[in-house]
C-alpha positions in Angstrom: -63.9 76.0 86.9 -62.1 75.6 83.6 -63.4 75.6 80.1 -62.6 73.5 77.1 -63.6 74.2 73.5 -64.2 71.3 71.1 -64.8 72.0 67.4 -66.6 69.5 65.1 -67.1 69.6 61.4 -70.7 70.2 60.2 -72.0 70.1 56.7 -75.8 70.3 56.4 -77.2 67.2 54.8 -80.0 68.7 52.8 -80.9 71.9 50.9 -83.4 72.7 53.7 -80.7 72.5 56.3 -78.4 74.6 54.2 -81.2 77.2 53.9 -81.7 77.3 57.6 -78.0 77.4 58.2 -77.6 80.5 56.0 -80.8 82.2 57.2 -80.0 82.1 60.9 -76.4 83.5 60.3 -77.8 86.2 58.1 -80.3 87.2 60.8 -77.5 87.4 63.3 -75.5 89.6 60.9 -78.6 91.9 60.6 -78.9 92.2 64.4 -75.2 93.1 64.7 -75.6 95.7 61.9 -78.5 97.3 63.7 -76.5 97.4 67.0 -73.5 99.0 65.2 -75.8 101.7 63.6 -77.6 102.3 66.9 -74.3 102.8 68.8 -73.0 105.2 66.1 -76.3 107.2 66.3 -76.1 107.4 70.1 -72.4 108.5 70.2 -72.9 111.2 67.6 -75.6 112.8 69.8 -73.7 112.2 73.1 -76.6 110.3 74.5 -76.4 107.8 77.3 -75.9 104.3 76.0 -78.8 102.0 76.9 -78.4 99.1 79.3 -78.4 95.5 78.4 -82.0 95.0 79.6 -83.2 98.0 77.5 -81.5 96.6 74.4 -83.0 93.1 75.0 -86.5 94.7 75.3 -85.8 96.7 72.1 -84.8 93.6 70.2 -87.7 91.4 71.4 -89.7 90.2 68.4 -87.7 92.2 65.8 -85.5 89.2 64.8 -87.7 86.2 64.5 -85.1 84.2 62.5 -83.1 83.6 65.7 -83.8 82.0 69.1 -84.4 84.6 71.8 -81.4 83.5 73.9 -79.2 83.7 70.8 -80.3 87.3 70.4 -79.4 88.0 74.0 -76.0 86.4 73.5 -75.3 88.7 70.5 -76.3 91.7 72.5 -74.0 90.7 75.3 -71.1 90.2 72.9 -71.7 93.6 71.4 -71.7 95.3 74.8 -68.5 93.5 75.8 -66.8 94.8 72.6 -68.0 98.3 73.3 -66.8 98.2 76.9 -63.4 96.8 76.0 -62.9 99.5 73.4 -64.0 102.2 75.8 -61.5 101.0 78.4 -58.7 100.8 75.8 -59.4 104.4 74.6 -59.4 105.6 78.2 -56.0 104.0 78.8 -54.6 105.6 75.7 -55.8 109.0 76.8 -54.3 108.6 80.3 -51.0 107.5 78.7 -51.0 110.5 76.3 -51.1 108.4 73.2 -53.7 110.4 71.4 -52.4 109.5 68.0 -53.4 105.9 68.6 -57.0 106.6 69.4 -58.1 106.2 65.7 -56.8 102.6 65.9 -59.1 101.8 68.9 -62.4 101.9 67.0 -65.8 100.9 68.3 -67.5 98.1 66.5 -68.1 99.3 62.9 -67.6 96.3 60.6 -70.7 94.6 59.2 -71.0 91.4 57.2 -73.6 89.4 55.4 -73.2 86.4 57.7 -72.2 86.1 61.3 -71.7 83.1 63.6 -74.5 82.4 66.1 -74.1 81.6 69.7 -76.6 79.2 71.4 -76.8 78.7 75.2 -76.9 75.3 76.9 -80.6 75.8 77.7 -81.4 76.1 74.0 -79.2 73.2 72.7 -80.7 69.8 73.1 -79.0 66.4 72.7 -80.9 63.5 71.3 -78.8 60.4 71.0 -75.8 61.2 68.8 -77.2 64.5 67.6 -77.5 68.1 68.8 -80.5 70.2 68.0 -80.2 74.0 67.6 -83.4 76.0 67.6 -83.2 78.7 64.8 -86.4 80.7 65.4 -89.1 81.3 62.8 -87.9 81.1 59.2 -90.2 81.4 56.2 -93.2 81.4 58.5 -92.4 78.2 60.4 -90.2 77.3 63.4 -87.0 75.5 62.2 -84.0 73.9 63.8 -80.7 72.5 62.8 -79.7 68.9 63.5 -75.9 68.4 64.0 -74.5 64.9 64.1 -71.7 64.2 66.6 -68.6 62.2 65.8 -68.7 58.5 66.5 -67.7 57.7 70.0 -68.0 61.4 71.1 -67.7 61.8 74.9 -68.6 65.1 76.5 -65.7 66.3 78.8 -68.0 68.2 81.1 -71.1 70.3 81.2 -72.0 72.1 78.0 -72.1 75.8 78.5 -72.7 77.2 75.0 -72.3 76.3 71.3 -71.3 78.5 68.4 -72.6 77.8 64.9 -69.9 78.7 62.3 -69.5 78.1 58.6 -69.1 74.3 58.2 -68.3 73.8 61.9 -69.7 74.0 65.4 -67.7 75.0 68.5 -68.8 73.5 71.8 -67.7 75.1 75.1 -67.6 72.8 78.1 -67.0 73.6 81.7 -64.8 71.1 83.5 -64.0 70.9 87.3 -60.8 72.7 88.3 -57.9 70.3 89.1 -57.1 69.6 92.7 -54.2 71.9 93.8 -52.9 69.3 96.2 -52.3 67.0 93.3 -50.6 69.7 91.4 -47.9 70.1 94.1 -46.6 66.6 93.3 -46.2 66.9 89.6 -43.1 68.1 87.7 -43.1 71.6 86.2 -42.3 72.4 82.6 -41.8 75.9 81.2 -42.9 76.6 77.6 -41.7 79.7 75.7 -44.0 80.3 72.7 -42.6 81.8 69.5 -42.9 82.0 65.8 -39.8 80.3 64.1 -39.6 78.0 67.2 -43.3 77.3 68.0 -42.5 76.0 71.5 -39.4 75.6 73.6 -40.2 73.4 76.6 -37.9 72.5 79.5 -38.1 70.8 82.9 -34.7 72.1 84.0 -32.8 69.1 82.7 -33.7 68.7 79.0 -35.2 71.0 76.3 -37.5 70.2 73.5 -37.7 72.7 70.6 -40.6 72.4 68.2 -40.1 74.1 64.9 -42.8 76.6 63.9 -41.8 76.9 60.2 -44.7 74.9 59.0 -47.3 77.0 60.8 -45.5 80.2 59.8 -45.6 79.1 56.1 -49.3 78.3 56.4 -50.2 81.7 57.9 -48.1 83.5 55.2 -49.8 81.6 52.4 -53.2 82.4 53.9 -52.5 86.1 54.1 -51.1 86.2 50.6 -54.1 84.3 49.1 -56.6 86.4 51.1 -55.0 89.6 49.8 -55.3 88.3 46.2 -58.9 87.3 46.5 -59.8 90.6 48.2 -58.1 92.5 45.4 -60.0 90.6 42.7 -63.2 91.2 44.6 -62.6 94.9 44.5 -63.0 94.9 40.7 -66.5 93.5 40.9 -69.7 94.9 42.3 -70.5 93.7 45.8 -73.3 91.0 45.7 -72.7 90.2 42.0 -72.4 86.6 40.8 -68.6 86.8 40.4 -68.2 88.6 43.8 -70.2 85.8 45.5 -68.1 83.1 43.9 -64.9 84.8 45.2 -66.5 85.2 48.6 -67.2 81.5 48.7 -63.7 80.7 47.7 -62.4 83.0 50.4 -64.5 81.2 53.1 -63.3 77.8 52.0 -59.7 78.9 51.9 -59.9 80.4 55.4 -61.7 77.3 56.8 -59.1 75.0 55.3 -56.2 77.1 56.6 -57.7 77.1 60.0 -58.0 73.3 60.1 -54.4 72.9 58.9 -53.0 75.3 61.5 -55.1 73.7 64.2 -53.8 70.3 63.2 -50.2 71.5 63.4 -50.7 73.0 66.9 -52.3 69.7 68.0 -49.3 67.7 66.8 -46.8 70.2 68.4 -48.5 70.1 71.8 -48.6 66.3 71.6 -44.8 66.3 71.1 -44.4 68.3 74.3 -47.0 66.2 76.2 -45.2 63.0 75.2 -41.8 64.4 76.1 -43.0 65.5 79.6 -45.9 63.2 80.6 -48.1 64.3 83.5 -46.3 67.6 84.0 -47.7 71.0 84.9 -47.0 73.8 82.4 -45.9 77.4 83.0 -46.4 79.3 79.7 -45.0 82.8 78.9 -48.1 85.0 78.4 -47.9 86.6 75.0 -48.2 90.4 74.8 -49.2 92.2 71.6 -47.6 95.6 72.7 -44.3 94.3 71.4 -45.7 94.0 67.9 -46.4 97.8 67.8 -42.6 98.5 67.9 -41.8 96.2 64.9 -41.9 96.8 61.2 -45.1 95.9 59.4 -44.4 92.3 58.2 -42.8 91.2 61.4 -45.6 92.7 63.4 -48.2 90.8 61.3 -46.3 87.5 61.9 -46.1 88.1 65.7 -49.7 89.2 66.1 -51.1 86.2 64.1 -49.2 83.7 66.2 -51.2 80.7 67.5 -50.2 81.3 71.2 -53.7 81.3 72.6 -54.7 78.0 70.8 -51.4 76.4 72.0 -52.0 77.4 75.6 -55.5 76.0 75.5 -54.3 72.6 74.1 -51.5 72.4 76.6 -54.0 73.0 79.4 -56.0 69.9 78.9 -53.2 67.6 77.4 -51.0 68.1 80.4 -51.6 68.8 84.1 -52.9 72.3 83.6 -51.3 75.5 82.2 -50.5 78.7 84.1 -49.6 81.9 82.2 -47.0 84.4 83.5 -45.5 87.5 82.1 -42.5 86.8 79.9 -40.9 90.3 79.7 -37.1 90.1 79.2 -37.0 86.3 79.7 -35.2 85.9 76.3 -32.8 88.7 77.0 -31.6 87.9 80.5 -28.7 85.6 81.1 -29.8 82.8 83.5 -26.2 82.6 84.9 -25.2 86.2 85.6 -28.6 88.0 85.0 -27.1 90.4 82.5 -29.3 91.6 79.6 -28.2 91.1 76.1 -30.1 91.5 72.9 -29.3 88.6 70.5 -30.8 86.9 67.5 -31.3 83.1 67.4 -28.2 82.3 69.4 -27.8 84.0 72.8 -24.3 85.1 73.7 -23.7 86.7 77.1 -21.1 89.4 77.2 -20.6 88.9 80.9 -20.1 85.2 81.6 -19.8 84.0 78.0 -22.8 81.7 78.0 -23.8 80.6 74.5 -27.1 78.8 73.9 -30.1 79.0 71.7 -32.2 82.0 72.7 -35.3 79.8 73.1 -33.5 77.7 75.7 -32.6 80.8 77.7 -36.2 82.1 77.5 -37.8 78.8 78.6 -35.4 78.4 81.5 -36.0 81.9 82.8 -39.8 81.4 82.5 -39.5 78.3 84.6 -37.5 80.0 87.4 -39.8 83.0 87.3 -42.9 80.8 87.5 -41.5 78.9 90.5 -40.0 81.7 92.4 -41.9 84.8 91.2 -38.9 86.4 89.6 -36.0 85.5 87.3 -33.3 83.8 89.5 -29.7 82.9 88.7 -28.7 79.3 88.2 -25.3 77.6 88.3 -23.6 77.0 84.9 -24.0 73.3 85.3 -27.7 73.7 85.9 -28.3 75.0 82.4 -29.9 72.2 80.3 -27.5 70.6 77.8 -29.8 68.0 76.4 -31.6 69.6 73.5 -34.0 67.9 71.1 -35.1 69.5 67.9 -38.5 68.3 66.5 -40.4 69.2 63.4 -44.2 68.9 63.0 -45.2 66.2 60.5 -47.5 67.8 57.9 -49.5 66.5 54.9 -49.5 63.0 56.3 -45.7 62.6 56.0 -44.0 61.1 59.0 -40.4 61.8 59.8 -38.4 59.5 62.0 -37.0 60.6 65.4 -33.5 59.6 64.1 -33.8 62.2 61.5 -34.6 64.9 64.1 -31.7 63.8 66.2 -29.3 63.9 63.3 -30.3 67.5 62.6 -29.8 68.6 66.2 -26.1 69.0 65.5 -26.6 71.8 63.1 -26.9 74.4 65.9 -24.1 75.2 68.3 -24.2 73.4 71.6 -24.3 75.1 75.0 -21.0 76.7 76.1 -19.9 78.3 79.3 -16.8 80.3 80.0 -14.3 78.7 82.3 
């Protein structure tokens, strides 16, 4: 069973709906804050942490502004966060990295609003609308009515929905693809990155999608977020000016999220059109590499859109499989010698010269097909390279312009 997440825009159509929208998210934030304080209280006294059933019994009736199943979902999310942090701290102790224990903190942040999760049993569809029960607000039972886009078709069974600020995320379960069919489809390897968002190859041609647009959007978001946060620090929390800045921050983050998502959609569509009906092998991103980088570079790598890109490739093409990508961009595909290079890979052994992203995607493909990086003949290294840029802000660039720019980088070369 596989899952697909669809996000739809939602702006309440009346002041009452806005009031319910804010009240249920504030109630969920209050529940999360109580759980954070309870966990800190229990840890200070070295008591045994209560079970999920005990927490659900404790929370019963204390948060009337939420549906009972939404309360249970929040408790489950908190327990999952506690367990993942506990396991990470245990791994750090076993590895002797005691200085990094302070970075692995248990849930401690609180907020005024928090997104609410609804189960499929609570969400009801009536025609072209979804109804979300929001518990008892101001002495009466309330609900939110979310209109669906025109022509909306559910891809599978609805599992859960998440109410966010001005949007709703719907999680659907879709049947797993038949493995017998997968054996007859071509295989494409994708190497995710930052400057080059994706490098895709089927062993014969390579498509490189520039990630400069997404990188610029993320950098602008970080810079604007830092400026707004700094201005907020000069005002009292909860004051009128502070709330205005908080609203501006939410709108900026929501807009940035939509723009980045649009760019990733267009980038994955470029790859899907270049290799129609192909299965995908994607290099699994690992965040441990960011810990060895300097601060700015580490922030860029850790905020890459790899997970979103893998999810879009999974349903636009014939499935996506993740494999470890360690040393795939440093290993020569011809002689298997490791070389650390920048954008252009130059092997000191056989003299192979190629863009580093081409080398990485080719090694990911052989590793995904054979279980390890295998050598290829010099003539098997792809020579046909296409450089594509993501059209942003409604501007469309012709394919001829992309082909004209492909000569700016050096072609593949092999030593005689």
